[in-house]
N, C-alpha and C positions, 0 to 999 in steps of 0.2 A: 504494499500499500504505500503510495506516494503523496506528497502534498505539495501544492503550487505556492503555498503561503509559507514563509519561514518566520518563526517567533524567537527571539532571544529568551531563553529560559530564566527565571529570576529564582536565585538559590532561597528555599524556604528557610524560616527562622528554625533554629536548633530544636525550640520547642514544638514544633509541628512535625508529626510523624508523617513520612513519605509514604504513600500508597505504591504498592509495587506495579511497574508498568506505566506510571504517570510521571511526567517530569514534576519537579519540586513546586513549580508556580501552579499548575492545575491542581495538584494534591493539596496545597494550601488552601486555595479558593473553595475547593469542595468541602474541605473540613472545617472552614471558617463559616461557610453557609450552614452546615449540619449543626454546628454548636450553636448559631444564633436561633435556630428554629426548635420548636418544641420535640419531645420524645415522640409524640403523636405524629408529627408531620413527617419525620423521617421514617417511622413504621409504616404509615399509610403509603408513602411514596414508593417505599420497598416491595409492598403487596402489589400496588397499582401498576408498576413497572415491571415487575419480576427481574429487576435489575441486580445481577451479582456484585456490580461495583457499588451498589447502595448498600448490600449487605456487608460488604467489606468496609465501608464507611461506618456503619453502625458498629462494627466490631472495635474499630480504631477508637470510637468515642467512649468505650466502655473504659478502656485504659489504654495510654499511650505505650505503656511497658508491656502489654500482653496481646498476642494474636489468639485467634480462636483455640488452638491447641493448648496453649498456655492457660487460657481461662478455663478451659475443661479439667487441666491439671489442678488448679486451684480449687474447683468446685469438688475435686476428689480429696482434697487435703485440708482438714478443718484447722490446722495449724499454719497454713500458707499466709503471706502478708498481703492484705487486701486494701491497703490503704489508698492505693491510687484508682481503685475500681469505683465506678459512677453506678450506684444500685439501680437508679431510675433507668439509665441508658443500657444497662445490663438486661433488665426486665424488657424493654423494647426489643433489644437484638434476641432475647429468647423467644419473644412472640413472633418475630417476623420468622424464624426458623421453625416454629411450630406450623406457622400458615404454610411454609414450603415442605411440611409433612417430614421435616428432619427431627423427629420426635425425641430420639434419644438424646441428642445434644441439647435440644430445647429444654427437656426435663431436668437435666444435670445443671444448665444455667439458670433456670427459674428456682432451683433449690438454692443456688448460691445467692440469687438476689433476694431471697426470702431470709436467707441467714443475715445478710446485711442490713436489709431494711424492708420488711414485709410491706409498708405502705407504698413501696415503689411499684407493687403489683395492683395496678388499677384494675377496674371492673373488666374492661375489654382482656385485659393481659390474663386476668383470672380464668376467663374461658379458654384461652390457650394453654395454660398452664394445666388446666384439667384435662383438656384433649391429649396433652402430652403424656400425662399420669397414666390415663386410661388406656393409651397405645402401648406404654412401655412397662407398666406393671399389672395392667388388667383392672386397676381400680382407681377411681378419682375420689374416693371417699374422704381421704385425708385432706385433700385440697379443699373440698366443699366444707369441711369442719372447721378449717382454720380461716377460711374467708367467707365474708358474707356481702360482698360487693355485686356479686353476679346478677344479672337480670333474671327475674323468676323462671322464664320459659327455659332458658339454657340450664338452669339448676335442676328444673324437672326433667329435662332430657337426660341430663348425667345420672340423676337418681334412678330413672326408668333403664337406662341401659346398663347400669351397675347391676341389677338383679335380673337381667334378661334371661330366659330359660336356656338359651344357647350358650350362655356364660355359666351355667350351672344354677341358675336362680330358680327360684319358685314361681310357676305360672300364675298363681293367684296373686301373689305380692307383686309380681312384674306388672299385671294387669291394672292393679289399683294405682301403681305410681303412671301408667300410661294414661289412664283416664284423667289424671291430674294434669299431665302435660297436654293432653288433647282438649281439655276442658269440656270433656263429655262424659259425665257421670254414668250414663247408661250405656257406654261402649260395650261390646261384646266381641270376643273372637272365637267363631264356632270351632268345635272340634273336628278333626278330618284331615285329609291330605291337601297338599298344596300350600303356598306361602301363605303367611299370616295376613298379609294385606288383602288377599282374596278370600279371606275368611271373616271380614270385618262385618259388623251389624250393630244395631242398636235397638233399645227396648220399643214396643209399638208405642206409637203416637196417635193421639185421636185425630180422625180425618177432619179436614176443613174444607167445607164445600162452599164455592162462592162463583159468582159470575166473570170474575176478572181471571183471564187466563195468562199465563206465564210461559213464555218460550225459552226453552232450554236448548241452546246450540252446542252440538258435539261434533267435531271433526276428526276423522280417522284416515290412516293411510297403512296398508297392508296390515290390518289388525289380527291379533291373536285372542286368546281366550279372556285375556285381562279386560277387553271390551265388556264383558258381560258384568264384571264388578262394577263398573261406571254406569252402564244401562240399568242394572237391577237398583242400583241406588237412587235413580231417579224414579223408577217405577214403585219405590218404596216411600216416596214422599207423602207426608201428611196433607200438603197442599193438593187437592185434587185436580182442580182445573190447570192442567199443564199440557204442553205439547213438546216432544223432544224432535229436534230437526237433527238427524244424523246424516252427515255429509261425508261421503267417501271421495277422496281426492285421487281417483282413477287408480285403485290399487290393483285392478286386473280381474279378468273372469275367474280366476282360481279362487278369489275371495268372495264371490258371490253367495256361497252357502252360508259362511258365517255370517255374513251382513243380513241374509234373509232371516237367519235364526234370532238375530238382535232384534230385527224389525218386528217379529212375530211375537215378541215378548209383551206387548201392549199395543191395543189399537191407536193409541194416542202418540205413537212413534211415526214419523215420517221419513222416509229413506230418500236421499237424494245421491245419485252417482254422476260425478263430474267426468266428461268425455276424455280430459287430459289432465295430467298433474299439474296443478297452479300453484300449490302451497297452501298453508293452513289458513292464511288471511283472505284470500280470494274464496276459499271454501267457506269461511265464517261469513264473507259478505253475500254469498248466494244464500245462506241460511237466513241472514238478517232481511234480505230482500223478501224471503217467503214467510217471514214471522208474521203470525195472527195474534199473538199476545199483547195484552196492553204493556206488560214488562217482558223484558228480555234478558237473560243471562246466559251462563255457559259453565260446561264442564268438561276436563279433558277426558279422552278415551280410555284412560288407564287409572283415573283417579276414583275417589270415593267420597261421597257426600253423606251428611248426617240426615236422617229422616225428615228433621223438622228445618231443614236448610231453607227451603223456599218460603215457607211460613214465616220464619223470623227474618230474613232479610229483606222482605217485602214490607215487613209491618210499618217501618218508619215513613215509607212513601204513601202508604195508605193513610197514615195519621197527618202527614204535612204535604199539601198538593205542591208546595214550592220546590221540594226536592225532586231531582231528575235522575240522580245516581246515588247508590249506596255501594260501599265494598267492605269487605271483611279480610281478616289474616287467613291463613292456611298453615298446616304443620307439614313439614317436608320430613318424610321418612323413607328408608329402603323398604324392600319387600317383606323382610323380617321384622319390620316396624322398629327399628333401631334409628335413633335420631341424630347421633354424633358421628364423626368423620364422615360426613357426606360432601363436604365442600361448600355447602350452602348453609344460609341462615335457617335455623331450625324453624323460625316463624316469620312469615311476611305476607304481603298481598300477593294475590295469584291473578294473573292477567285475566282468568275467566271468572274471577270472583265478582266482577262488576255486575251489579243489576240496574237497570235503566229503563225509563219509559220509552216505549219503542217510537212511537210517531213523532214526538219532539227531537228526538236524535236523529231519525231518518230525514227529516226536514230541515234542521238547522246544522248538524255534524256531518251527516252522511255516513261513510262506512270506515272500515279499516284502511289503512294505506296499504295498497296490494303489493306488498314486498314479500320476501321470504323469511325475514328475521326481523325481531324487534318493534313489530309494528303494534303488538298488544300494549306495551308501555306507552307508545305514543297515543294511542285512542284512550287509555285510561287518563292521562294527564290532560288530554284536550278538553275535557268535560269542563274543568274550572275556567278555562280560558274561554270559552263559548258561552257558558251558562252562569259563570260567578261562582266565587267560592261557597256561598250559601245554598247552591243547589246541589253540593256534593256532601255526603256524610260517611266518614269512616266508622264502623259500628267497633267501637274501643271493646276490647277484651273478648270479642265474639270469634270463634272458630267454627266454621261449618263444613270444611273439607279437609281431608288428607290427600297430600300430594305425593305420587310415587316417585321415587328417584331411582331410575335404572344405574346401570353400570356405566360403561364407557359409551358416551352418545356424543354426536356433533355438538349439542348445547354443552354438554359437561365440559368438552374440550374448548369452548369458547367463554363459559363462564364459570369460574372454579376459585374457591379459596379466596376472595376478595379480589381477584383479578378477573378482567373480562376483555374480550378481542377489542382493539382499540377502534376497529370499524364500528362496533356497537356502540362505544362512546361517542364517536364522531356522529351516528345517526341521533344519539340523544341529545347531542348539543344541537344539532339542526333543529329538531321539533322543539327544543327549548327556546331558541332563538324566534322560531316562527310562533311560538305561542305569545311571546311578547308582542309580536306584530298583531296578533289576533286582539289582544287585551288594548292595543292603542287604536282599533278600528281600522288597521291597514289590510287586513284579510279576513275574510268570513269564516274561515276555519272549516270549510265545507271540502269534504274529499269523495268523489265519485267512487263507485263500487270497482270500477276497472279503470281507475286514472293512471295514466302513463307519466305525462309531465306534471311534476308536483312543483310546490312553492318552496319546499325544503329538500336539501341534498341527502341522497341516499347513496352511500358508499357500495361498490361491486358486492361486498359480502351481503349487504342487507337485500340486495337483488338476486341473490343465489349464485353470484358469479365469483369464483375464486381465482387470484391473480397469480397463484403458483405458475412457475414456468414462463411468466410473462417477461418481455425484455424491453427496457426503456432507453431510449436515446439519452435523456437526461432525467435523473432522478435528484430531486432537492430535498435535503433532511433539514427539518426546521421544528421549533417548539410551536405549534399552532395555538397554544393556549394565550398567547400575546401578540400585540399588534404595535411592534416597535421597527426601528430602522431596519434591522435585519430581515423581518418577514416581509416588509413592505419592498425592499430590494428584491428578494427571491421571488415574490410574487409577479413583479415586473418583468423578470427574466424568464419566468414559467410562462406568462402570457405571450412574450415574445417568442419564445421557442415553439409553443403549441401553435401560434399563428404561422410559423414557418413551415409547419407540416410535421415536426417532430413528435415522437412518443414521449410524453411527458409525465412524471409522477410526482406527488408531494407525500413525503414520508414523515409522518408525525412522530416525535420522540420528545418525552419530557426530558428537560434538563435538570440535572441534579444541583445545579445552582439556583434553581426556583421550587424548593420544596413546598408542598402544600399538603395540609391534613386532610382537605378534602378534594374531590374531583373537581377540577375547574374546566368549564366548558371551552371548546375550541371556539376561535373568534369568528364573529359572523362575516367579517370581510373575507375570510378564507373561504368559508363554507357557501357564502353567496358566489363567489367566483367559480368554485367547483360545481355548484348547480346549474349555473348559466353555461359553463363549459360542457356539462353532460348532456345538453340539449343540442349541441353543435355537432359538426363533423369530425372533430378531432377532440374527444373529451380528454381532460387531464384527470388522472386516477387518483385517488387517496390510498395510500399505502401504509400498511401497519409493519412494525419490526418482524412480525411473525411470518411475513408473506415471503415466499421463496422466490424472489425475482432478481433479475440481473440488471445491470446498468453499464451501457457504454461509458457514460460521463456520472460520477457521483459526486454531488455538490454537497458539502458539510457546511452549514452556515455558522456554526459555532463550535470549538473543539469540545465543550462540554457534551455535546451530543454523539460523539464518537470516540475520542481518546479514553482507552481503558474500557470501553462498551462494545468495541466492534464485534466482538465473539458473541455479545447476546442476541445479534440480529442474523436473520435468515437471509440477507441481502448478499448476492454474489456479484463481485466487481468483475466485470470483463473488460473494462477500460482503465481510465485514470480516476483517481479520487483527488478532489480540490479540497482544501480546507481553509476556510475564511479566517480572518483575524477574529478575534473575540468580540461578539456582538451581544452578548447577554450579560447583563450586570447582576451580581447576586443579590438576593433579597435584601440582606444587610445593608449593602451600600446604597440600594435605592431608597431604603427607609431613611438612612442617615443624610442622604441628600435632599429629600424631602422636608426633614426636620430644619436642617440649615436654611434651606429655602424660605420656609414659613419664618423662622427666626429673623432672617434679614428683612423680610417683608414687615415685621413687626417693628423692629428698630429704625428702620431706614425711612419710614413714612409717618409723617403726623396724621392724627385721625382726619383732618381736614383735607389732606391731600389724597386719601384713598377715595376709589370710586365709590365704595359704600360707607364713606364717613359721615358722621352725625353732623358735621358742620353745614353742610350745604342744605341738608334736610330741615335742620332747624331755620335757616334763614328763609327757605321757600315755605316752611310751615307758618313762621312768623308773619311774613308777608301776606299769605293767603288769608290769615287769621285777620290781620287788620283791614283786608278788603271785605270780609264778611261783616266785620263791625261797622264799617262805613255803610255798607249795603242795606243793614238793617236800620242805622240811624236814618239814612235817606227814606227809606219806606215809611218808617214811623212818621217823620216830618211831613210827607207828601200827604197825609191823610188831613193835614190842617192847611197846607199851603197850595195843594193842587187839587185837582178834581178827583172824582171816585174812580174814574176809569184808570188814570194814570198811577193812582195810589194802590189799585188792586194789581196792576202790572209790575210795579216794583216789589210789592209783597211776594207776588208769585216768584219772581227772580230770586228773591232772597230766600224762599223757601226751598227752592230747586237747588240752590248752590249749597244750602245747608245739608239738603238730603244726600246730594253726590258726596260731600264731604263725610257724612256719616257711613255711606256705603263703603268709600275709600278706607275709612278707619276701621270698619268691621271686616276688612278683607285680609287675607295672609298675614303680612308683617304687622298692619294696623290692628288686626284682630288679636295678634299674639301680645302687643303692647296693652291692648284693653284688657286681656285676660290677668297680664302681670299687675296691672294696676288694681284690679278685683282683689288679687292674691293678697297684695300689700295691705288694702283696706281690711281684708279679712283677718290678717295677723294682728292688725293694730285693734 
């Protein structure tokens, strides 16, 4: 790998440990940034990026005198010197290892962190400690006994898995704990063959008869016997007036028999077979077009719903006509009904768990974005943008469905243990920015059932197209979370190259000089350009670090995006690599510059010289007040020295001026000052 731009390395201070494979200047910058940010920011970035370099940085911050092996040796030796070890950083490092499924080392390092300072193991890290303990020792009981900050659902999950029958536990004791986890005291697991998930049931519920129909959407592709678990849980609903729209996404003629058996379970089931495979969201759109219910919801074809699901989720909308949508959490479990070590949160909203009023949604929102991936989340979030926050209600504490997590699937390879494929993040960023435009009235928020050109960008992965094997003439590597000189310059060059007919890609990589504890959306300027380009003859592609692509010319817009990290990416350089001079300023330096800039403004300007200074406002207010006094004086005098018509006219003018002044005073800043006066009067 070569670089067309050379930089003179700056020797790092002796107190700053150098990271292997990096020049001292780069190492010093990265470590300084990591020190300036919270433990959570480095931990979250490590998980979000899957960066090996970030893990090495986390290890270095624990102690400048210890690498990973040395830390493990200290963990094994109660008499070892620990004076240079930062317990909080150690806990974050151990949590990152646990998330990477390096449970043995994580467990040992958590033990050392607990020995140094139990308070360093915060709630999120307690979950990771318990995961490591369960994986290494077969029991998380000790961690649960010593720590009480863990959120209840996770605690319940560990307590249930601890006594699971497959671990030698008692079936009845496990079931009691699993009921607590699910929030379903009447849950049962029938005896018999087959996995536990397919033997789920619940106590009988009193039937609810009503004129209001609920449409349940269920899509499938190449279904197996797990389909009957889902369909039977709909048939068992207490809410009697339902229809199940079962849409098969062109599984093939060999699946006709199993689909016919499923449809024959109840006369309220309507079967639709699509002529060609289109993806689950087009299949859902077909069902939504066919739905006859007042309300519509959904259930995945291998999940299970409690018998009172429909009855309980529709209740808030029956009580409040202003509500358009409700949603609830699900519990995610494996087929054996274990809930830990799945790679996913044990509890959370499910895309199919939304229930909404059918006609208002079809009229104002339309349908799912007809993509292959990620459109369920977009559909869910669009409700608030179109109908307003008060039209949506989360049913707190309610769980109606259990979600089956299979083994290795396409989804599990794209969403796992806090990480998700960057193309999914790009689409999330795109629909977040689109929702802002909807709220501002710049878009209706309506999507047709089979819309091709859209107002928001959808990367190739979202459209079901994988880039593996693609070769680009030019591939630009940049951090798309920010819009600064480097990004602007890169986008100009991308636009120019694409206009010249070259195959161009933009690869998004998070710089470790900008650590963030939460996912920061990609910039709308970049996403809008990509969307505009996608409708043209030579679209520019969004590329993720995990995409196996080649580039004749790879342009890296900042050294922090490549140095020490090139092995993390699947890119194949078939030509030259060009490295720009540093364009990304570390977070700490940006904050310092902003503070200095604000300080200079405060010390270098008098109040009267500032654009928002009080001096000019006071002069104008005084002058206008004098005019009002003179106007009222003239109006009063006119009743004695002028005719009635003139006096009435002057009085009207004075009243209008006073009214205008009152309106101004009671708006924005004026209203704020008025409230401040009231507060001061109340204190007196």
